[in-house]
Backbone as a chain_set.jsonl record, in Angstrom:
{"seq": "XXXXXXXXXXXXXXXXXXXXXXXXXXXXXXXXXXXXXXXXXXXXXXXXXXXXXXXXXXXXXXXXXXXXXXXXXXXXXXXXXXXXXXXXXXXXXXXXXXXXXXXXXXXXXXXXXXXXXXXXXXXXXXXXXXXXXXXXXXXXXXXXXXXXXXXXXXXXXXXXXXXXXXXXXXXXXXXXXXXXXXXXXXXXXXXXXXXXXXXXXXXXXXXXX", "coords": {"N": [[-4.188, -25.55, -4.04], [-2.101, -25.359, -2.472], [0.328, -26.186, -3.685], [0.973, -23.911, -5.309], [1.79, -22.092, -3.551], [4.396, -22.798, -2.807], [6.583, -21.172, -3.115], [6.463, -19.189, -1.25], [8.035, -18.105, 1.667], [8.028, -19.814, 4.703], [8.088, -18.199, 7.213], [7.024, -15.89, 6.019], [4.455, -16.66, 5.494], [3.533, -17.228, 8.045], [3.27, -14.758, 9.014], [1.339, -13.536, 7.491], [-0.859, -15.093, 8.219], [-0.941, -14.405, 10.941], [-1.691, -11.808, 10.773], [-4.356, -11.968, 10.358], [-6.184, -11.043, 8.357], [-8.251, -12.303, 6.078], [-6.401, -14.533, 5.412], [-6.111, -16.59, 3.658], [-6.87, -15.709, 1.127], [-5.169, -13.485, 0.741], [-2.785, -14.827, 0.662], [-3.068, -16.571, -1.569], [-3.289, -14.539, -3.551], [-0.905, -13.269, -3.535], [0.697, -15.504, -4.33], [-0.037, -15.959, -6.902], [0.958, -13.821, -8.14], [3.607, -13.97, -7.763], [4.518, -16.137, -9.206], [6.108, -18.368, -8.872], [8.606, -17.354, -8.54], [11.528, -16.75, -6.194], [11.329, -15.435, -2.862], [13.272, -12.773, -1.565], [13.16, -10.877, 0.43], [10.64, -9.43, 2.669], [7.636, -7.797, 3.702], [4.951, -7.251, 6.003], [2.143, -5.48, 6.512], [-0.331, -4.172, 8.398], [-3.44, -2.154, 8.769], [-6.053, -0.154, 10.23], [-8.682, 1.9, 9.458], [-10.999, 4.467, 9.837], [-13.979, 5.503, 8.62], [-16.319, 7.73, 8.7], [-18.979, 5.997, 10.176], [-18.034, 3.73, 9.644], [-15.759, 0.98, 9.803], [-12.74, 0.086, 8.442], [-10.543, -2.321, 7.233], [-7.292, -2.763, 6.176], [-4.694, -4.442, 4.485], [-1.359, -4.735, 3.667], [1.085, -6.393, 1.69], [4.546, -6.616, 0.914], [6.969, -7.898, -1.208], [10.156, -8.85, -2.269], [11.833, -10.015, -5.011], [14.284, -11.805, -7.045], [14.022, -10.221, -9.224], [11.809, -8.615, -9.199], [9.515, -6.271, -7.622], [6.896, -7.085, -5.676], [3.748, -6.22, -4.86], [1.04, -6.476, -2.637], [-2.238, -5.687, -2.012], [-4.915, -5.702, 0.157], [-8.427, -5.025, 1.096], [-11.314, -3.903, 2.728], [-14.646, -3.53, 1.461], [-17.834, -1.971, 1.43], [-21.074, -2.99, 0.802], [-22.598, -0.981, -0.905], [-25.418, 1.061, -2.336], [-25.43, 1.892, -5.8], [-25.895, 4.844, -7.091], [-26.171, 5.605, -9.865], [-27.062, 3.296, -10.865], [-29.692, 2.073, -12.973], [-31.2, 0.065, -12.058], [-31.253, 0.062, -9.277], [-33.351, 0.955, -7.527], [-35.093, -1.086, -7.903], [-34.176, -3.298, -6.591], [-34.58, -4.96, -3.555], [-33.886, -3.305, -0.365], [-32.601, -2.422, 2.809], [-34.186, -3.874, 5.522], [-35.092, -6.027, 3.876], [-32.947, -6.748, 2.521], [-30.149, -8.019, 3.439], [-27.09, -6.363, 4.392], [-24.06, -6.776, 2.561], [-20.689, -7.197, 2.846], [-17.677, -7.062, 1.088], [-14.486, -8.216, 0.195], [-11.548, -6.956, -1.476], [-8.688, -7.913, -3.267], [-5.628, -6.948, -4.526], [-2.874, -7.296, -6.762], [0.308, -6.111, -7.707], [3.029, -6.267, -9.856], [6.34, -5.094, -10.104], [9.038, -4.464, -12.138], [12.404, -4.455, -10.7], [14.157, -2.724, -12.024], [12.683, -0.757, -12.75], [11.647, 0.495, -10.508], [11.429, 3.61, -8.886], [12.333, 6.225, -6.973], [13.362, 5.426, -3.593], [12.222, 6.382, -0.728], [12.854, 6.936, 2.694], [11.694, 7.916, 5.742], [12.521, 9.033, 8.865], [11.325, 9.516, 12.137], [12.263, 11.21, 14.847], [11.866, 11.423, 18.156], [12.621, 13.942, 20.479], [15.416, 14.641, 19.59], [17.853, 15.59, 20.736], [18.532, 13.606, 22.37], [19.107, 11.382, 20.933], [20.034, 8.141, 20.343], [22.815, 6.422, 18.827], [22.207, 4.377, 16.128], [19.519, 3.785, 16.735], [17.537, 4.9, 15.185], [14.996, 6.244, 15.493], [11.447, 6.14, 16.39], [9.47, 5.909, 14.492], [8.654, 5.244, 11.181], [8.43, 6.082, 7.779], [7.834, 4.585, 4.789], [8.351, 5.263, 1.479], [7.597, 4.378, -1.861], [8.334, 4.84, -5.251], [7.417, 4.106, -8.75], [6.345, 4.814, -11.171], [4.586, 3.612, -12.944], [1.956, 4.482, -13.386], [0.763, 7.725, -14.014], [-0.609, 10.542, -12.5], [-2.456, 13.371, -13.511], [-2.973, 16.559, -12.615], [-4.846, 19.375, -13.046], [-5.5, 22.928, -13.29], [-7.041, 26.046, -13.731], [-4.981, 28.474, -15.034], [-3.719, 31.427, -13.586], [-2.805, 35.075, -13.618], [-2.259, 36.609, -11.456], [-3.762, 38.73, -11.274], [-6.456, 39.819, -9.541], [-8.776, 40.844, -10.791], [-8.591, 40.376, -13.47], [-9.832, 38.87, -16.465], [-9.021, 37.196, -18.496], [-8.325, 34.505, -20.52], [-6.042, 32.265, -19.448], [-4.982, 29.817, -19.918], [-4.229, 26.518, -18.71], [-2.652, 25.299, -15.745], [-0.552, 22.781, -14.189], [0.287, 19.603, -12.63], [2.251, 16.72, -12.668], [2.05, 13.605, -11.301], [3.599, 10.917, -10.245], [2.884, 7.476, -9.68], [2.918, 6.005, -6.368], [3.892, 4.368, -3.403], [3.092, 4.267, 0.02], [3.946, 3.63, 3.246], [3.442, 3.496, 6.68], [5.056, 2.957, 9.611], [5.0, 2.379, 13.109], [6.63, 2.447, 16.096], [5.128, 2.459, 18.654], [2.431, 2.104, 17.725], [2.657, -0.236, 16.125], [4.369, -1.883, 17.227], [7.748, -2.786, 18.407], [9.039, -4.944, 17.183], [7.785, -4.787, 14.545], [8.67, -2.321, 13.654], [11.385, -2.726, 13.366], [11.346, -4.761, 11.479], [10.427, -3.229, 9.313], [12.515, -1.476, 9.006], [14.543, -3.289, 8.091], [13.459, -4.244, 5.798], [13.341, -1.848, 4.223], [16.01, -1.274, 3.96], [16.737, -3.684, 2.522], [15.246, -3.349, 0.199], [16.209, -0.822, -0.877], [18.894, -1.74, -1.438], [18.438, -3.666, -3.302], [17.171, -2.065, -5.514], [19.317, -0.872, -6.499], [20.995, -2.957, -7.473], [19.282, -3.715, -9.32]], "CA": [[-3.485, -24.283, -4.131], [-0.823, -25.373, -1.649], [1.577, -26.23, -4.475], [1.253, -22.637, -5.775], [2.35, -21.249, -2.541], [5.54, -23.175, -2.412], [7.632, -20.071, -3.153], [6.279, -18.33, -0.141], [8.709, -18.358, 2.831], [7.145, -20.036, 5.961], [7.996, -16.956, 7.984], [5.989, -14.908, 5.607], [3.054, -17.331, 5.532], [3.038, -17.093, 9.35], [3.005, -13.36, 9.252], [0.064, -13.188, 6.804], [-1.847, -15.722, 9.059], [-0.971, -13.718, 12.211], [-2.439, -10.547, 10.579], [-5.674, -12.307, 10.42], [-7.095, -10.639, 7.355], [-8.534, -13.229, 5.017], [-4.994, -14.918, 4.983], [-5.951, -17.541, 2.495], [-7.143, -14.838, -0.02], [-3.9, -12.692, 0.602], [-1.623, -15.753, 0.236], [-3.249, -16.972, -2.965], [-3.083, -13.453, -4.452], [0.602, -13.206, -3.603], [1.271, -16.596, -4.952], [-0.322, -15.753, -8.313], [1.879, -12.656, -8.623], [5.078, -14.478, -7.539], [4.652, -16.876, -10.531], [7.146, -19.357, -8.555], [9.899, -16.722, -8.08], [12.016, -16.919, -4.819], [11.241, -14.157, -2.119], [14.426, -12.563, -0.864], [12.877, -10.0, 1.585], [9.206, -9.131, 2.688], [7.075, -6.969, 4.86], [3.521, -7.365, 6.116], [1.708, -4.304, 7.252], [-1.773, -4.101, 8.49], [-3.876, -0.889, 9.172], [-7.387, 0.098, 10.463], [-9.092, 3.265, 9.254], [-12.316, 4.991, 10.223], [-14.618, 6.368, 7.622], [-17.687, 7.906, 9.266], [-19.296, 5.046, 11.015], [-17.472, 2.332, 9.039], [-14.417, 0.585, 10.255], [-12.149, -0.6, 7.355], [-9.206, -2.889, 7.378], [-6.12, -2.928, 5.064], [-3.439, -5.354, 4.659], [-0.339, -4.739, 2.502], [2.292, -7.361, 1.66], [5.554, -6.146, -0.029], [8.016, -8.915, -1.338], [11.238, -8.675, -3.129], [12.312, -11.249, -5.667], [15.626, -11.323, -7.644], [13.691, -9.485, -10.429], [10.669, -7.674, -9.088], [8.981, -5.799, -6.424], [5.587, -7.496, -5.593], [2.725, -5.417, -3.856], [-0.323, -6.942, -2.594], [-3.053, -4.91, -0.991], [-6.3, -6.211, 0.37], [-9.191, -4.009, 2.028], [-12.759, -4.047, 2.874], [-15.62, -2.747, 0.722], [-19.176, -2.16, 1.866], [-22.011, -3.317, -0.254], [-23.428, 0.305, -0.992], [-26.056, 1.078, -3.642], [-24.98, 2.706, -6.859], [-27.074, 5.858, -7.522], [-26.26, 5.64, -11.226], [-27.561, 2.044, -11.41], [-31.025, 2.114, -13.209], [-31.961, -1.094, -11.25], [-31.01, 0.19, -7.892], [-34.503, 1.088, -6.926], [-35.866, -2.317, -8.031], [-33.543, -4.253, -5.638], [-34.881, -4.697, -2.082], [-32.885, -2.882, 0.406], [-32.796, -2.269, 4.224], [-34.419, -5.098, 6.126], [-35.428, -6.952, 2.882], [-31.841, -7.172, 1.823], [-28.984, -7.917, 4.419], [-25.883, -5.807, 3.853], [-23.048, -7.726, 2.455], [-19.376, -6.659, 2.728], [-16.701, -7.897, 0.257], [-12.982, -7.942, 0.153], [-10.747, -6.762, -2.829], [-7.182, -8.075, -3.184], [-5.033, -6.557, -5.774], [-1.347, -7.549, -6.795], [1.186, -5.487, -8.743], [4.455, -6.695, -10.007], [7.145, -3.999, -10.732], [10.469, -4.826, -12.386], [13.287, -3.591, -10.025], [14.752, -1.767, -12.78], [11.537, 0.288, -12.96], [11.326, 1.193, -9.349], [11.963, 4.87, -8.689], [13.036, 6.698, -5.73], [12.94, 4.846, -2.377], [12.367, 7.432, 0.386], [12.874, 6.394, 3.966], [11.713, 9.093, 6.722], [12.52, 8.493, 10.178], [10.819, 10.402, 12.938], [12.98, 10.982, 16.06], [11.442, 12.298, 19.209], [13.807, 14.3, 21.388], [16.632, 14.361, 18.894], [19.073, 15.778, 21.519], [18.92, 12.301, 23.237], [19.247, 10.388, 19.943], [21.144, 7.155, 20.437], [23.169, 5.914, 17.608], [21.681, 3.078, 15.779], [18.116, 3.561, 17.077], [16.689, 5.207, 13.956], [13.839, 6.763, 15.868], [10.371, 5.384, 16.762], [8.475, 5.971, 13.508], [9.361, 5.151, 9.912], [7.613, 6.009, 6.581], [8.584, 4.146, 3.59], [7.737, 5.687, 0.2], [8.279, 3.848, -3.031], [7.84, 5.301, -6.622], [7.727, 3.413, -9.809], [5.99, 5.605, -12.409], [3.789, 2.747, -13.762], [0.898, 5.359, -13.685], [0.853, 9.059, -13.565], [-1.838, 11.358, -12.357], [-2.286, 14.775, -13.882], [-3.798, 17.595, -11.837], [-4.908, 20.675, -13.848], [-6.375, 23.98, -12.768], [-7.027, 27.257, -14.51], [-3.861, 29.378, -14.691], [-3.871, 33.002, -13.403], [-1.832, 36.04, -13.861], [-2.136, 37.174, -10.258], [-4.544, 40.134, -10.985], [-7.866, 39.456, -9.285], [-9.728, 41.429, -11.786], [-8.303, 39.884, -14.81], [-10.839, 37.847, -16.907], [-8.5, 36.715, -19.524], [-8.05, 33.037, -20.345], [-4.463, 32.037, -19.304], [-4.921, 28.322, -20.03], [-4.201, 25.726, -17.481], [-1.412, 24.847, -14.993], [-0.859, 21.585, -13.54], [1.463, 18.792, -12.142], [2.141, 15.248, -13.064], [2.351, 12.946, -10.085], [3.939, 9.418, -10.345], [2.318, 6.406, -8.618], [3.879, 5.518, -5.349], [3.179, 3.502, -2.352], [3.58, 4.936, 1.123], [3.541, 2.735, 4.408], [3.923, 4.2, 7.945], [5.223, 1.804, 10.764], [5.303, 3.2, 14.329], [6.728, 1.423, 17.403], [3.965, 2.727, 19.533], [1.03, 1.527, 17.204], [2.69, -1.52, 15.54], [5.425, -2.655, 18.084], [9.118, -2.612, 18.09], [9.453, -5.798, 16.148], [7.333, -4.441, 13.297], [9.521, -1.254, 13.193], [12.741, -3.351, 12.952], [11.294, -5.378, 10.274], [10.224, -2.311, 8.191], [13.921, -0.854, 8.63], [15.344, -4.126, 7.462], [12.782, -4.375, 4.438], [13.628, -0.703, 3.565], [17.385, -1.485, 3.588], [16.72, -4.638, 1.414], [14.746, -2.673, -1.097], [17.288, 0.181, -1.342], [20.008, -2.429, -2.143], [18.023, -4.345, -4.563], [16.93, -1.239, -6.637], [20.657, -0.431, -6.988], [21.465, -4.039, -8.33], [18.348, -3.914, -10.542]], "C": [[-2.172, -24.325, -3.226], [0.435, -25.385, -2.497], [1.916, -24.834, -5.036], [1.91, -21.792, -4.742], [3.793, -21.72, -2.168], [6.739, -22.279, -2.458], [7.676, -19.102, -2.063], [6.918, -18.774, 1.019], [7.671, -18.824, 3.908], [6.93, -18.952, 6.822], [6.848, -15.991, 7.371], [4.466, -15.304, 5.642], [2.527, -17.089, 7.028], [2.607, -15.684, 9.653], [1.604, -13.01, 8.661], [-1.051, -13.91, 7.583], [-2.009, -14.937, 10.297], [-1.778, -12.44, 11.992], [-3.838, -10.716, 10.665], [-6.722, -11.676, 9.564], [-7.168, -11.398, 6.374], [-7.055, -13.89, 4.46], [-4.946, -15.832, 3.744], [-6.074, -16.738, 1.112], [-5.744, -14.094, -0.297], [-2.827, -13.721, 0.078], [-1.829, -16.181, -1.11], [-3.069, -15.812, -3.978], [-1.633, -13.183, -4.523], [1.13, -14.279, -4.413], [1.09, -16.523, -6.474], [0.752, -14.706, -8.878], [3.229, -13.127, -8.689], [5.395, -15.362, -8.765], [5.949, -17.991, -10.149], [8.614, -18.705, -8.236], [10.154, -16.838, -6.515], [11.703, -15.491, -4.154], [12.61, -13.997, -1.455], [14.194, -11.63, 0.465], [11.248, -9.692, 1.489], [8.876, -8.357, 3.863], [5.526, -6.96, 4.845], [3.031, -6.189, 6.911], [0.199, -4.137, 7.263], [-2.27, -2.597, 9.178], [-5.427, -0.876, 9.185], [-7.762, 1.546, 10.208], [-10.575, 3.403, 9.654], [-12.94, 5.825, 9.352], [-16.208, 6.481, 8.06], [-17.99, 6.928, 10.399], [-18.955, 3.591, 10.497], [-16.0, 2.19, 9.382], [-13.903, -0.21, 8.88], [-10.716, -1.084, 7.592], [-8.391, -2.986, 6.166], [-5.05, -3.761, 5.411], [-2.498, -5.219, 3.395], [0.811, -5.703, 2.712], [3.235, -6.846, 0.577], [6.608, -7.435, -0.034], [8.97, -8.521, -2.466], [11.819, -9.75, -3.666], [13.498, -10.833, -6.397], [15.373, -10.34, -8.735], [12.698, -8.384, -10.22], [10.313, -7.198, -7.634], [7.473, -6.221, -6.419], [4.75, -6.661, -4.515], [1.505, -6.062, -3.95], [-0.978, -6.145, -1.558], [-4.541, -5.569, -0.986], [-7.106, -5.272, 1.235], [-10.682, -4.475, 1.945], [-13.572, -3.026, 1.994], [-16.941, -2.994, 1.069], [-20.011, -2.358, 0.647], [-22.999, -2.016, -0.296], [-24.027, 0.436, -2.348], [-25.453, 2.069, -4.594], [-26.15, 3.624, -7.314], [-27.227, 6.009, -8.999], [-26.816, 4.2, -11.831], [-29.107, 2.116, -11.55], [-31.991, 1.101, -12.428], [-31.868, -0.881, -9.765], [-32.414, 0.216, -7.089], [-35.396, -0.186, -6.899], [-35.327, -3.484, -7.2], [-33.816, -3.94, -4.306], [-33.639, -4.273, -1.202], [-33.271, -2.846, 1.909], [-32.983, -3.709, 4.833], [-34.711, -6.16, 5.149], [-33.963, -7.541, 2.263], [-30.641, -6.869, 2.823], [-27.858, -7.425, 3.748], [-24.821, -6.909, 3.731], [-21.731, -7.028, 2.034], [-18.498, -7.627, 1.8], [-15.308, -7.358, 0.317], [-12.332, -7.782, -1.192], [-9.208, -6.911, -2.537], [-6.697, -7.729, -4.51], [-3.436, -6.767, -5.628], [-0.849, -6.77, -7.829], [2.446, -5.996, -8.682], [5.328, -5.477, -10.64], [8.518, -4.458, -10.954], [11.294, -3.888, -11.505], [13.875, -2.543, -10.715], [13.859, -0.449, -12.924], [11.207, 0.897, -11.609], [12.073, 2.453, -9.238], [12.696, 5.152, -7.507], [12.536, 5.902, -4.443], [13.292, 5.72, -1.237], [12.154, 6.797, 1.674], [12.864, 7.531, 4.92], [11.61, 8.581, 8.118], [12.2, 9.638, 11.192], [11.515, 10.176, 14.333], [12.503, 11.813, 17.06], [12.611, 12.684, 20.132], [15.115, 14.152, 20.797], [17.99, 14.562, 19.626], [19.509, 14.525, 22.287], [18.91, 11.343, 22.367], [20.421, 9.459, 20.414], [21.546, 6.554, 19.157], [22.638, 4.578, 17.292], [20.203, 2.856, 16.036], [17.135, 3.829, 15.888], [15.342, 5.774, 14.31], [12.676, 5.726, 16.1], [9.336, 5.295, 15.719], [9.171, 6.079, 12.144], [8.292, 5.192, 8.811], [8.329, 5.685, 5.352], [7.756, 4.407, 2.152], [8.366, 5.235, -1.121], [7.682, 4.418, -4.241], [8.182, 4.432, -7.579], [7.216, 3.846, -11.098], [5.258, 4.737, -13.33], [2.584, 3.69, -14.337], [1.05, 6.705, -13.204], [-0.459, 9.739, -13.4], [-1.592, 12.842, -12.698], [-3.294, 15.597, -13.269], [-3.703, 18.809, -12.486], [-5.783, 21.563, -13.109], [-6.162, 25.151, -13.553], [-5.78, 28.08, -14.038], [-4.298, 30.754, -14.418], [-2.834, 33.884, -13.583], [-1.595, 36.778, -12.54], [-2.985, 38.395, -10.111], [-5.861, 39.469, -10.76], [-9.007, 39.791, -10.056], [-9.668, 41.075, -13.172], [-9.354, 38.688, -15.172], [-10.34, 37.031, -18.109], [-8.284, 35.265, -19.414], [-6.452, 32.825, -20.553], [-4.147, 30.611, -19.371], [-4.813, 27.608, -18.764], [-2.69, 25.461, -17.06], [-1.548, 23.531, -14.281], [0.385, 20.818, -13.099], [1.181, 17.347, -12.511], [2.706, 14.461, -11.82], [2.44, 11.443, -10.316], [3.183, 8.622, -9.237], [3.325, 6.118, -7.628], [3.027, 4.887, -4.237], [4.002, 4.206, -1.031], [3.052, 4.019, 2.491], [4.236, 3.441, 5.783], [3.933, 3.066, 9.065], [5.775, 2.626, 12.114], [5.463, 2.138, 15.452], [5.649, 1.454, 18.287], [2.743, 1.978, 19.072], [1.311, 0.04, 16.74], [3.561, -2.435, 16.379], [6.768, -2.652, 17.561], [9.586, -3.667, 17.1], [9.1, -5.345, 14.633], [8.161, -3.237, 12.781], [10.829, -1.857, 12.798], [12.439, -4.092, 11.591], [11.01, -4.478, 9.049], [11.673, -1.558, 7.901], [14.682, -1.929, 7.932], [14.768, -4.307, 6.02], [13.245, -3.035, 3.677], [15.164, -0.896, 3.017], [17.512, -2.439, 2.375], [16.423, -4.05, 0.096], [15.616, -1.66, -1.685], [18.34, -0.598, -2.034], [19.58, -3.024, -3.273], [17.657, -3.387, -5.739], [18.475, -0.737, -7.27], [21.265, -1.637, -7.912], [20.438, -4.089, -9.457], [18.673, -2.967, -11.489]], "O": [[-1.322, -23.436, -3.265], [1.444, -24.758, -2.174], [3.103, -24.577, -5.233], [2.561, -20.809, -5.098], [4.39, -21.105, -1.284], [7.79, -22.594, -1.9], [8.615, -18.328, -1.875], [6.483, -19.815, 1.511], [6.573, -18.273, 3.989], [5.794, -18.678, 7.209], [5.968, -15.446, 8.038], [3.511, -14.538, 5.774], [1.351, -16.807, 7.26], [1.696, -15.447, 10.446], [0.819, -12.285, 9.272], [-2.157, -13.369, 7.615], [-3.149, -14.776, 10.733], [-2.483, -12.006, 12.902], [-4.552, -9.772, 11.002], [-7.916, -11.699, 9.864], [-6.213, -11.355, 5.599], [-6.667, -13.765, 3.299], [-4.001, -15.868, 2.956], [-5.446, -17.093, 0.115], [-5.247, -14.1, -1.424], [-2.082, -13.428, -0.858], [-0.855, -16.192, -1.863], [-2.735, -16.064, -5.136], [-1.163, -12.864, -5.615], [2.027, -13.997, -5.208], [1.952, -16.966, -7.233], [1.29, -14.839, -9.977], [3.98, -12.742, -9.585], [6.509, -15.287, -9.284], [6.681, -18.404, -11.048], [9.568, -19.342, -7.79], [9.246, -16.986, -5.698], [11.813, -14.473, -4.839], [13.098, -14.946, -0.84], [14.974, -11.67, 1.416], [10.658, -9.708, 0.409], [9.61, -8.237, 4.844], [4.898, -6.697, 3.82], [3.567, -5.966, 7.997], [-0.435, -3.981, 6.22], [-1.563, -2.002, 9.991], [-6.062, -1.473, 8.315], [-7.096, 2.4, 10.794], [-11.27, 2.394, 9.771], [-12.476, 6.962, 9.261], [-17.087, 5.642, 7.86], [-17.363, 6.99, 11.457], [-19.493, 2.547, 10.866], [-15.175, 3.097, 9.271], [-14.63, -1.04, 8.333], [-9.842, -0.362, 8.072], [-8.951, -3.323, 5.122], [-4.55, -3.777, 6.536], [-2.86, -5.557, 2.268], [1.405, -5.788, 3.787], [2.807, -6.65, -0.561], [7.014, -7.913, 1.025], [8.577, -7.931, -3.473], [12.365, -10.532, -2.888], [13.791, -9.638, -6.434], [16.3, -9.666, -9.185], [12.699, -7.369, -10.917], [10.799, -7.718, -6.63], [6.778, -5.631, -7.246], [5.182, -6.512, -3.372], [0.913, -6.248, -5.013], [-0.483, -5.917, -0.454], [-5.167, -5.876, -2.0], [-6.487, -4.699, 2.131], [-11.097, -5.325, 1.157], [-13.204, -1.861, 1.839], [-17.32, -4.165, 1.051], [-19.648, -1.912, -0.441], [-24.098, -2.067, 0.257], [-23.438, 0.069, -3.364], [-24.969, 3.094, -4.112], [-27.185, 3.194, -7.824], [-28.272, 6.484, -9.443], [-26.979, 4.003, -13.035], [-29.815, 2.202, -10.547], [-33.195, 1.253, -12.221], [-32.437, -1.694, -9.036], [-32.547, -0.473, -6.079], [-36.279, -0.352, -6.058], [-35.96, -4.537, -7.121], [-33.434, -2.879, -3.812], [-32.544, -4.823, -1.316], [-34.38, -3.306, 2.178], [-32.133, -4.59, 4.701], [-34.58, -7.303, 5.586], [-33.884, -8.6, 1.641], [-30.21, -5.732, 3.016], [-27.547, -7.889, 2.652], [-24.675, -7.793, 4.574], [-21.675, -6.36, 1.001], [-18.656, -8.848, 1.819], [-15.062, -6.162, 0.474], [-12.667, -8.597, -2.051], [-8.59, -6.198, -1.747], [-7.256, -8.143, -5.526], [-2.818, -6.477, -4.604], [-1.504, -6.701, -8.869], [2.996, -6.188, -7.598], [4.929, -4.955, -11.681], [9.167, -4.841, -9.981], [11.022, -2.687, -11.48], [14.122, -1.488, -10.13], [14.299, 0.675, -13.169], [10.444, 1.863, -11.624], [13.283, 2.444, -9.469], [13.581, 4.413, -7.076], [11.323, 5.756, -4.288], [14.443, 5.819, -0.813], [11.177, 6.051, 1.737], [13.907, 8.179, 5.016], [10.725, 7.805, 8.478], [12.823, 10.692, 11.065], [11.379, 9.104, 14.922], [12.701, 13.016, 16.892], [13.45, 11.861, 20.497], [15.967, 13.549, 21.449], [19.021, 13.958, 19.329], [20.636, 14.398, 22.767], [18.7, 10.236, 22.862], [21.519, 9.873, 20.787], [20.658, 6.173, 18.394], [22.626, 3.702, 18.157], [19.661, 1.839, 15.604], [16.143, 3.141, 15.651], [14.511, 5.791, 13.402], [12.934, 4.526, 16.006], [8.324, 4.643, 15.977], [10.108, 6.854, 11.953], [7.332, 4.425, 8.878], [9.263, 6.356, 4.913], [6.718, 3.825, 1.836], [9.481, 5.626, -1.468], [6.453, 4.483, -4.258], [9.265, 3.869, -7.417], [7.623, 3.28, -12.113], [5.263, 5.061, -14.517], [2.276, 3.679, -15.528], [1.443, 6.889, -12.052], [-1.371, 9.473, -14.182], [-0.639, 13.459, -12.222], [-4.478, 15.299, -13.426], [-2.607, 19.366, -12.557], [-6.689, 21.136, -12.393], [-5.055, 25.276, -14.077], [-5.576, 28.328, -12.85], [-5.256, 31.205, -15.046], [-1.752, 33.317, -13.732], [-0.681, 37.602, -12.545], [-3.002, 39.045, -9.065], [-6.355, 38.694, -11.579], [-10.063, 39.158, -10.021], [-10.54, 41.399, -13.978], [-9.66, 37.777, -14.403], [-11.106, 36.264, -18.692], [-8.069, 34.775, -18.305], [-5.794, 33.134, -21.547], [-3.084, 30.208, -18.9], [-5.312, 28.112, -17.758], [-1.737, 25.419, -17.839], [-2.638, 23.217, -13.802], [1.48, 21.373, -13.195], [0.048, 16.881, -12.632], [3.828, 14.746, -11.401], [1.426, 10.788, -10.558], [2.929, 9.062, -8.116], [4.503, 5.987, -7.959], [1.798, 4.884, -4.166], [5.175, 4.579, -1.033], [1.858, 3.784, 2.676], [5.4, 3.838, 5.83], [2.943, 2.391, 9.343], [6.771, 3.349, 12.126], [4.685, 1.215, 15.693], [5.231, 0.37, 18.693], [2.079, 1.304, 19.859], [0.454, -0.831, 16.886], [3.484, -3.655, 16.239], [6.955, -2.525, 16.351], [10.43, -3.374, 16.254], [9.882, -5.474, 13.691], [8.346, -3.129, 11.569], [11.351, -1.386, 11.787], [13.251, -4.015, 10.668], [11.289, -4.86, 7.912], [11.958, -1.114, 6.789], [15.522, -1.529, 7.126], [15.556, -4.51, 5.097], [13.526, -3.162, 2.485], [15.473, -0.702, 1.841], [18.201, -2.161, 1.394], [17.123, -4.178, -0.909], [15.769, -1.616, -2.905], [18.714, -0.219, -3.143], [20.289, -2.948, -4.277], [17.8, -3.809, -6.886], [18.621, -0.294, -8.41], [21.917, -1.386, -8.925], [20.815, -4.529, -10.543], [18.061, -2.926, -12.556]]}, "num_chains": 1, "name": "protein.A"}
């Protein structure tokens, strides 16, 4: 698999290794999506979330090539029983069956010409004391590409709480997007600087694309 990773810059490989989240799986998933294309800019972002009594880890890798935006996401999934599975009751559980977690790594390749709005949100504490060039301590990068849209529908109303007539449905169409938040306090100054640099590179790439 080493030859397949030849297009991954050493700096990016080191950052994936440093993240410590199944680095070989993430690197191989990225390599397949790259298909040999050169990477011109990249960003690695790790996050830990808490779901009830479960700790879940997430790792996102974004890479810009001359023609595409590559997005790789890997996260944990617990081995939970499926209530709809007719064989669920026949499979030993609890002490008879040790819990087994698994990781899922997904890649998506988006043509730069298809990348929609690139929104960069800077959070600045105490703006009266803002120093030119600092760009705050918190950045959220939101990227839309419209590959998949979600339709949310709800019954329409006329505003009369006593009206029982059928007014059809109203709703909204939301395009698929990606949102990453990087904070100097949580992720470090270097991570924030890298996020700003990547956001700048992505904005420039979508104009050229």
